[in-house]
SEVEX-483303 format. One record per residue: x, y, z of N, C-alpha, C in turn; residue in three letters. Coordinates in steps of 0.02 Angstrom, whole numbers, plus 50000, padded with zeros to 5 digits. Atoms other than C-alpha are relative to their C-alpha. Layout:
<pts>
XYZXYZXYZAla;...
</pts>
This chain:
<pts>
500545004550020453974330145991500184994749951Met;499905006350039453914314845885499424999549959His;500645001850038452914313545723500274995949946Arg;499725002250058452924300445607499404996749945Tyr;500404998250056452194300145436500254993149948Ile;499805004450049452084283945310499745002849934Glu;500234999450059451894286145130500284994049938Tyr;499895006550049451514272245006500075001649925Thr;499844996850074452364274044837499614995249943Ile;500265004450052451364271144679500335001449932Asp;499764999250069451684270344495500245005549978Asp;499764992950027452064288244472500385000950032Asn;499524995649952453384290344593500534993950000Ser;499555005650000454484272444549500425003049967Thr;499374999050036456164275544505500245007450028Glu;499774995049960456324290844602500554997950047Leu;499714999649928457624295144733499535001750060Thr;500285000449935457034295744913499905008850000Val;500284993549994457264315044903499655002449966Glu;500564996550047456584319144739499214997750004Arg;500685001749981455124310944806499555004350077Tyr;500404992449955454924322744960500155006049973Leu;499744994150041455584335544859499215002149964Arg;500625000350018453884331844781499495002950035Gly;500654999249959452944331344925500215009050037Lys;499974994249969453614350744958500354998650043Leu;499394999449950454894345545080500565004149993Tyr;499534996450034456154358345071500944997449993Ser;499345002250009457974357445053500324998750076Lys;499475000749931458434361245229499484994250057Gln;500395004449973456874348645277500394993249997Asn;499775004950012457904335445200500694999650046Ile;499644999549966459324341145288499964998050064Val;500305002749952458564339045449499954993750016Glu;500175007450004458014322545410500654996050010Leu;499335003849987459744317345389500274998350055Lys;499875000249923460114321445572499824994950042Lys;500515004849948458804309245641500304992949980Ile;499805008050016459444290645654499484997249957Pro;500525005350031457744282945589499615005849975Asp;500224994150021457464299245503499514999449946Gly;500305003750072456944289245340500034994650006Val;499895006550019456504271045337499614996349935Leu;500175000950074456284263745172499724990350032Lys;500435006649993455064246645199500444998150075Asn;499645002349928455684246445381500675000950013Gly;498994999649982457694249145361500195006949979Val;499744993250031458644264945350500085000649943Phe;499825001350071458734271945195500365008849998Ser;499854995150014459704285245115499695005349937Arg;500534993850026459114302745025500064996849918Met;500005002450060459964294744864499844993849969Asn;500395005550049459044277344852499495000449975Glu;500614998850037457744275244735499514994850026Thr;500735003749979456004268944768499634996349937Ile;500515000850055454734258644676499284998550029Lys;500555000849972453074254544684499714994650066Cys;500205005849952452334246144832500495003550063Gly;499354997949937453944253444949499505003850053Asp;500184995149961453314262545113500465003350033Val;499314996149979454554276245154499535002050087Leu;500204997249925454184280845356500385006350023Arg;499634995649992454694296045400499935003450072Ile;499885000049946455234302145573500185009350025His;499834993850011455054319445612500165003950090Ile;499934996949942455894327545780499905005850006Thr;500114991849973455584345045847500335001250077Asp;499924996549910456424347446029500065005050031Pro;499724991049995456844365245994499235002450025Ser;500634995249970455604377546096500325008549976Ser;499884990950003455414397846067499895001550065Ser;499884999949934456164399646229499855008250018Glu;500084990649986455984420846205499195002750006His;500935000150013453874417846194499804997450076Val;500365001249937453194420746364499514996250001Ile;500815002650007451764408946407499645002550056Pro;500444995749961450404420246445499174996449989Val;500735002150008448534414246473499585005549971Lys;500384995650048447544422846344499474997549956Leu;500655003550051445894420746232500404995549958Pro;499805003450065446234408046109499294994049984Leu;500445000850034444964401845982500284992349979Glu;499515004350047445604384445923499354996249944Ile;500585002850038444584378445766500214993849964Val;499715005750010445764363845721500654998650019Tyr;499415001549990447154353245783500154993449993Glu;499665007149996448134337745737500575000650021Asp;499535001249959449754332645746500585002149967Glu;499584996650028450524344245631499835007949981Asp;500264991450018449524361645612499485001350065Ile;500604996549961448314372345720499755005249961Ile;500344994150040447114383645642499665003650058Val;500314997349952446584397945760499645004649979Val;500314993350021445284411345750500285004950056Asp;499794995949960446224425845811499575005150014Lys;500314994449970445304440545910500455005149957Pro;499844993150032445504459345845500395001550076Ala;499514998049951446834468045946500484995750036Arg;499545006449956447954452045973500505001849942Met;499434999850049449744454245895500144992949967Pro;499995006850016450134437545791500684999450035Thr;499235000449987452174440145841499965005350057His;499674994649964452934448945996500405003549981Pro;499364995650032453854463845975500205004350060Ser;499914995749965454424476446085499375003650052Met;500674997349972452804483746115499414997450041Ser;500495004549975451884469346130500294993050005Asn;499665005549982452854458146229499704993350014Tyr;500435007249966451514446146314499264999649993Asp;500525000950035450004448046223499834997949930Asn;499975002050075450244441246055499614993049988Ser;500325005350023449494425745963500554995150041Leu;499495003449992451224416946002499784998450079Ala;500094999749925451124421146195499404996250015Asn;500755005449992449264412846197500214992649981Ala;499755006550002450054396746104500484998050051Leu;499415002949969451584396046208499734995650077Ala;500145001649933450364395146365499614992049998Tyr;500505004650035449264382046279500574994050000Tyr;499585006550005450544370146235500514999050051Phe;499725000749938451474372846402499584996550039Lys;500425003649955449904365846488499984993049984Glu;499905008350021449984351346375500664998750007Lys;499505003150004451674348346411500434996749942Asn;499605000050074452374350046229500215005449991Glu;499564994450042453634357046150499775005949950Asp;500444994650063453324374546040500335003949979Phe;499554994250049454094385145910499325002649952Val;500574996250044452854397545844500265000949914Phe;499715001250077452794395145655499405001349963Arg;500544997250027451324406045582499905000649935Cys;499785000350042451134404545424499695005649943Thr;500164994350017449954420245383499885005350035Asn;500014996049957450064434545478499415004449980Arg;500554994550003448734444845529500025005850038Leu;500064992549956448784462745574499694999550065Asp;500285001349930448524465845764499184999950006Arg;500544999749998446874471545726499294997949939Asp;500365006550051446164459645606499824995650011Thr;500195006449951445264446545671499994992549937Ser;500245007250039444974427945609500574995949999Gly;499795007349997445744413745542500904999649973Leu;499304999450011447694409745537500344993650016Thr;499715004749987448554393945530500825000150032Val;499525000349964449944389045627500404989850013Val;499555006449996451334374245583500154997550068Ala;499715002949941451754362145726500654996850005Lys;499285002949999453434355145674500405004749942His;499674997050043454784361145550499754996849931Phe;500145000750070454164351545403499355001349979Val;500544997050027452314356945397499995006649998Ser;499804991849997453024375445440500225000349929Gly;499824997450070454074373445271499444998249942Asn;500555001550064452734366445170499485003649984Ile;500454995250024451454377845214500415005649983Leu;499814996150038452574390745169500175001749946Ser;500045000650066453004384845001499435000649969Glu;500774997650025451004382444984499865006349989Met;499874993149997451024399845025500085004749924Gly;499554997150062452234405544885499724999049954Ala;500465002150070451344396044772499304999949994Lys;500774998649992449704402344804499404993449985Lys;500705004449990448904386744862499874999850064Met;500454999749959448294392645009499545006649974Ile;500234996250022446794401244987499535004150046Lys;500404996449972445974416445082499665002449999Arg;500704995650022444404425945084500025005350067Glu;499984994949946444274441145201499225003649971Tyr;500484997450003442654450445249500225007250010Leu;499714994749971442924469745263499295003949978Ala;500364995249994441754485545287500455005949964Ile;499534994150028442264499145170499445004450010Ala;500414995349985441574516645186499655001349906Ser;500314997750076440344522445027499574993249979Gly;500385007150040439484510844920500494998249942His;499515001250052440814502244820499754998549928Leu;500075002650062440644500444649500605001449939Val;500315004750020440734490544512499774996550051Pro;500015002849958440054477644613500334993650013Leu;499395003149996441484465744585500655003549959Glu;499374998150038443354470144517500464995950017Gly;499195003849984445104466844528500265008349995Thr;499544992849997446284480844596500674998250011Ile;499265000850036447934479344510500435006450014Asp;499654992449993449094493244599500494997950037Ala;499365001849934451004491044677499745004850061Pro;500074997349927451224494944856500605002350008Ile;499274998949983452744502344921499865004350073Glu;500084997649932453064510445100500155006649990Arg;500234994650009452644527245125500865004350014Val;499254998549990454254538045114500175005050081Pro;500004995649937454734543045292499874996450060Gly;500465003749940453534530445386500434994149994Ser;500015006349981453914513345466499584997049978Val;500735004649998452204505945459499495002849941Ile;500404998850048451224515145329500124998449908Arg;499905001850055451084510245148499595002749948Arg;500294996250051450284518844985500264996549924Cys;500105001650072449964514744788500575003249976Val;499524996650040451614518844695500234995749955Asp;499985002350084451754515644499500624998549988Phe;499154999950000453654517744513500344996750023Glu;499615003049968454374509644648499634993350046Asn;500375005749964452964497844722499974994549961Gly;500065005250017452904479644716499254997649970Glu;500585001450031451424471444609499534996950062Arg;500615001349947449754469844724499454999049973Ala;500485003550054448234459744665499344998550055Val;500455001849949446654460244764499344999849945Thr;500594999550049444954454244680499385000950073His;500745000949950443194457744780499465001949948Tyr;500515001750021441644454944765499435004750066Lys;500474996649947440134466544850499544995450026Val;500485004049983439064456444975499345001550024Val;500694996449982437824468445030500245008250026Lys;499994992649995437514486445047499655000850069Tyr;500524997149954437134497245208499795007149988Ala;500104993050020436644514745227500545004149971Lys;499444994650012438354522545220500544996549960Glu;499205005450002439594506045197499544994349956His;499935006550048439904490845084500254993750050Thr;499575005949970440184473845163500254996249940Leu;499615003350066441484466645034500394993350024Val;499575005950006442204449645014500505003049944Ser;499254999950051444164449344944500264998250011Leu;499435005149995445464436844898500405003349959Val;499294998250021447144441144872500364995049957Leu;499385002650042448304436844747500575000050016Glu;499454998949974449654443344824500045002750055Thr;500094996049935450164448245000500415004350024Gly;499644994849986450894463045034499775004050048Arg;500274996749936450864471645189499445006550013Thr;500774994049975449104482245241499984999649926His;500324999250065448644477845055499045001749989Gln;500574999950021446764475645061499915008150044Ile;500344993149940446864493545193500085005849935Arg;499814994950052447884501045057499805000649930Val;500234999250063447034495644903499205004549980His;500664997249987445314500144957500055007950007Leu;499834994349983445904517345007500275004049937Lys;499734996650059446644520144836499474999449943Tyr;500364999750060445044517544744499435004150031Ile;500604997149965443944526744880499624998250024Gly;500215003549949443344516044990500274995350047Phe;499615002249934444344515045140499484996150059Pro;500385001949971443954503545263499945005450084Leu;500244996049934442984510445426500364998050049Ile;499534998449946444024513145587500754997350000Gly;499285001150010445694510545515500265006350023Asp;499584995049962446854520945615500575002649964Tyr;499504997550035448024522245481500005005049926Leu;500254998250073447044525145326499315004249987Tyr;500864995149979445254532645385499884999150057Asn;500274999549920445234536345556499305001650026Pro;500674998650000443434536645562499804993450060Asp;500205005949939442974525345734499385001550031Glu;500795000249972441194531245747499684992650024Arg;500505004449993440444514245744500544993350022Leu;499405006349980442174502445762500735002450012Ile;499494996549966443934505045868500524996449941Gln;499525002350042444834496745728499854997949929Arg;500104999550078444954492045544499474993450004Gln;500585004949998443424481545500500254996249955Ala;499845006450045444354467045416499974993450026Leu;500215006249966443944449045461500274994749948His;499835003850045444964433945395499294994150007Ser;500695002849989443344423745356499954994349977His;500125007550027443734409645251500864997549988Lys;499495004150021445274396845236500044994749987Leu;499935008350043445674382845124500634998949990Ser;499245002050026447214373645080500084991750014Phe;499775007449996447854355045059500444999950077Thr;499705003649938448394347545241500734998149951His;499434998250047450314350645210500364990850020Pro;499575005949995450844331045270499344994649975Met;500325004950009449124321245237499795000449918Thr;500284997950076448464328645056499315002350014Gly;500934997550000446634332145119499975005450003Glu;500224993650008445804345745085499555003150043Ala;500194997549928445364357245225499495005449992Leu;500334995150002444164372745235499795001850057Ser;500394998749953443674382445369499605007750011Phe;500474993050018442434398645395499945002250077Val;500094993149914442424412945547499535003049986Ser;500694994250019440814421445545500315006150021Asn;499904991849980440974440645547499974999850082Met;499984999349938441394446045730499435005450033Pro;500304996350009440214454745813500005008150010Lys;499904993850007441034471945824499745002149930Asp;500044997350072440894471845638499334998949972Met;501055003750011438944462745638499845008050010Gln;500234993249986438684479045731499935007449983Tyr;499874994150042439524491845645499744999649929Ala;500304998150094438864487245469499224999550019Phe;500754999650004437054485345543499775007150028Gly;500194990249998437184504145604500425003049964Asn;499584994050034438044510345460499755000649944Gly;
</pts>
């Protein structure tokens, strides 16, 4: 693929080097290295530019991103794929439940990566799977995938800097009280288990979840959650820790009377576009299985 993007330099960036300017745009050191390998990777006012050249107000930088590699080990498979947004740099997908994000030994041909590989193959485009916010197999909802190495690294940096805001909807057992609060409890792997996590104040990594009750049902609570950190199974472990586990969660609360997966949905995703700086926000309504479970709970 070939992606061209232009930046017009303003007074705030004058006298910076090209590299410092791009680093300020969250280009990684590896991005800089890759651009150096491209003959016309960086043009200043239409002329080849080295990374140590200075820029001034009014200069125009033209970046040429080429990404010819492909995820050769990801098999293209025609699977359900709901695309919410797509441009030259990113693609936002509403992932269904029971679809793993990445292929694995036990899920070799039924992942989101397989679905996207098929989608891009049909478009005759190169494909490298770069998902920036991995969802558990049975968690549904919004996730963003980068379409080239620069947008991928920038989104990863934005995630590390808490610049990508995610809001989840979940159905918890019981009537969660108080109506809103923060769970600040470190998470660690359960000894002897590859998958399960638990709260562990001695060995765990800090994990912070902010929650707010949306609505009560007869026996359950619809709750909105925002993560300050991104630990494995964080919402699932934290809600179990405070005594209100997710319904349908086979690992932490195997109550599948109303739903056969953890009742967790990535509801809202907000971030600044990694290349253009545009503010983006996407919403995915709660899926039918969760609507049914809450309506009958």
